[in-house]
C-alpha positions in Angstrom: 0.2 -0.6 59.8 3.1 0.8 57.9 3.5 -2.6 56.0 -0.2 -2.3 55.1 0.2 1.2 53.7 3.0 0.2 51.6 1.0 -2.8 50.1 -1.7 -0.6 48.9 0.4 2.2 47.5 1.9 -0.8 45.3 -1.4 -1.8 44.3 -2.6 1.8 43.4 0.5 2.1 41.3 0.1 -1.1 39.8 -3.5 -0.3 38.6 -2.6 3.1 37.3 0.1 1.4 35.1 -2.2 -1.2 34.0 -4.7 1.5 33.0 -1.9 3.4 31.0 -0.4 0.6 29.2 -2.5 -1.6 27.5 -2.2 -5.4 27.5 -0.9 -6.9 24.3 -3.5 -7.4 22.0 -6.3 -5.6 23.8 -8.6 -3.6 21.8 -7.1 -0.1 20.8 -9.0 2.6 18.7 -7.3 3.5 15.5 -8.7 6.5 13.2 -7.4 6.7 9.8 -7.7 9.9 8.1 -7.6 10.1 4.0 -6.3 13.5 2.7 -5.4 14.9 -0.6 -1.6 15.4 -0.4 -1.8 18.9 -2.3 -4.9 20.5 -0.8 -5.3 18.5 2.4 -8.8 18.1 1.7 -10.6 14.7 2.9 -10.9 11.6 0.8 -13.2 8.9 0.8 -11.7 5.6 0.0 -10.5 2.0 1.4 -8.4 1.2 4.1 -7.1 -2.4 4.7 -5.6 -3.1 8.3 -3.4 -6.3 8.6 -2.3 -7.3 12.2 0.1 -10.1 13.2 -0.3 -12.1 16.4 2.7 -13.6 17.2 1.2 -15.5 20.0 -1.8 -16.9 18.3 0.5 -17.1 14.9 -2.3 -15.7 13.1 -2.4 -13.0 10.3 -5.9 -10.9 10.2 -6.5 -8.5 7.5 -9.8 -6.3 7.3 -11.1 -3.7 5.2 -13.0 -0.7 5.9 -14.3 2.2 4.1 -13.2 6.1 4.8 -16.4 8.3 4.8 -16.7 11.5 2.8 -15.0 13.2 5.7 -11.9 10.8 4.9 -12.5 9.1 8.3 -12.2 5.2 9.0 -12.7 4.3 12.6 -11.3 0.9 13.4 -10.6 -1.0 16.7 -7.5 -3.3 16.3 -5.4 -5.3 18.7 -2.6 -3.4 20.4 0.6 -3.8 18.6 2.0 -3.6 15.0 -0.2 -2.9 12.3 -0.1 -2.2 8.5 -1.9 0.2 6.9 -2.8 0.3 3.0 -5.0 3.1 2.1 -6.3 4.4 -1.2 -8.9 6.4 -3.1 -10.1 6.4 -6.6 -7.6 8.1 -8.9 -4.9 8.3 -5.8 -2.1 6.0 -5.6 -2.1 3.7 -2.8 0.0 3.9 0.0 1.4 1.3 2.7 2.8 1.9 6.0 3.4 0.5 9.4 2.3 1.9 12.8 2.6 0.9 16.4 -0.6 0.9 18.0 -0.5 1.1 21.8 -3.1 3.4 22.6 -5.8 5.4 20.8 -4.1 7.0 17.7 -5.0 8.9 14.7 -3.4 8.4 11.6 -3.2 11.0 8.8 -2.6 9.4 5.4 -2.0 12.1 2.5 -2.7 10.5 -0.9 -1.1 11.6 -4.3 -3.1 11.5 -7.5 -2.3 8.2 -9.6 -0.6 8.5 -13.1 -0.9 6.4 -15.9 1.6 4.8 -18.4 0.7 3.8 -21.9 3.1 2.4 -24.6 4.2 0.0 -27.2 5.9 -3.7 -26.8 8.1 -4.2 -29.8 10.8 -6.9 -30.8 14.4 -6.4 -31.9 13.2 -5.1 -35.1 10.8 -2.6 -34.0 7.6 -4.7 -34.9 4.6 -5.0 -32.4 4.4 -7.9 -30.1 1.3 -9.5 -28.3 2.2 -10.3 -24.8 2.0 -9.0 -21.1 3.6 -6.1 -19.4 4.2 -6.3 -15.7 5.2 -3.4 -13.3 6.6 -4.6 -9.8 7.2 -2.0 -7.2 10.9 -2.1 -5.6 11.6 -1.6 -2.1 9.1 -1.6 0.5 7.8 2.1 0.7 5.0 3.2 -1.6 2.5 1.1 -3.3 2.5 -2.5 -2.4 0.7 -3.5 -5.8 1.9 -5.4 -8.8 0.1 -4.0 -12.1 -0.1 -6.0 -15.2 -1.9 -5.8 -18.4 -1.9 -7.1 -22.1 -1.0 -5.4 -25.3 -3.4 -5.4 -28.3 -2.6 -6.8 -31.7 -0.4 -3.6 -32.6 1.6 -4.2 -29.3 0.2 -1.1 -27.6 -0.8 -1.3 -23.7 -2.3 1.1 -21.1 -1.7 0.8 -17.4 -4.1 2.9 -15.1 -3.9 3.8 -11.4 0.2 3.7 -11.2 1.4 5.0 -8.0 3.4 8.2 -8.5 5.4 7.6 -5.1 7.0 4.3 -6.2 9.8 3.1 -8.5 8.8 0.1 -10.9 10.7 -2.5 -12.4 9.0 -3.7 -15.7 9.1 -7.0 -17.4 7.7 -8.1 -20.7 6.5 -11.5 -21.3 5.6 -12.2 -24.9 2.9 -15.2 -25.4 5.3 -18.4 -25.1 8.4 -16.7 -24.2 10.1 -16.2 -20.7 9.7 -12.9 -19.1 12.3 -10.3 -19.9 13.7 -7.1 -17.8 12.3 -4.1 -19.2 14.1 -1.7 -17.0 12.8 1.0 -14.5 9.9 3.2 -14.5 8.6 5.9 -12.2 6.2 8.9 -12.4 5.8 12.4 -10.8 2.8 13.1 -8.9 0.0 12.8 -11.4 2.0 12.2 -14.6 0.7 10.2 -17.4 3.2 8.6 -20.1 2.0 7.8 -23.5 5.5 7.4 -24.8 7.1 4.2 -23.2 8.5 1.7 -25.5 9.6 -1.7 -24.1 11.6 -4.2 -25.9 12.0 -7.8 -26.1 13.9 -10.6 -27.6 13.0 -13.3 -29.9 12.7 -16.8 -28.5 11.7 -20.1 -29.6 8.1 -21.4 -28.2 
């Protein structure tokens, strides 16, 4: 009789543990809330969720819309997920989350900035070519930004993340890319005085 009692207790404890700890890969509710970093108000926007299944050797990326209340309700497999969130006029944000049970992640977004300037040669003359901004490090924006200059060497890049340091590179047509230094902005900053220089090269 005592043996049956101990067996029953073990079964009950096992069932309770199974309910509290989801099986790896089991569906788990995830709520992502987008908000303005300054006011805390909700922001409609886009949320991209990437999940990596080691067992299935598969990477899955899905995109959801955050509604006017800034809420995106998603069901994801239990485990680690990568969240990328952004809203019109705001810098994108990337973060990692360990989802083992139902959770809500609030993602504050900073107003995006803009960079305008001129690409010139060694003598200060305008250059037609491309300008590329690549984020450094793993935090902040995951996106590489690029544009082409006009005939006067002028360029404009919008939606520049203000929480990210960028490495600038310039690529005159038919020439190798050249290091243009580092650029970063404060929240909401828009610069129009950036001068990037390149060197002469042979086609």
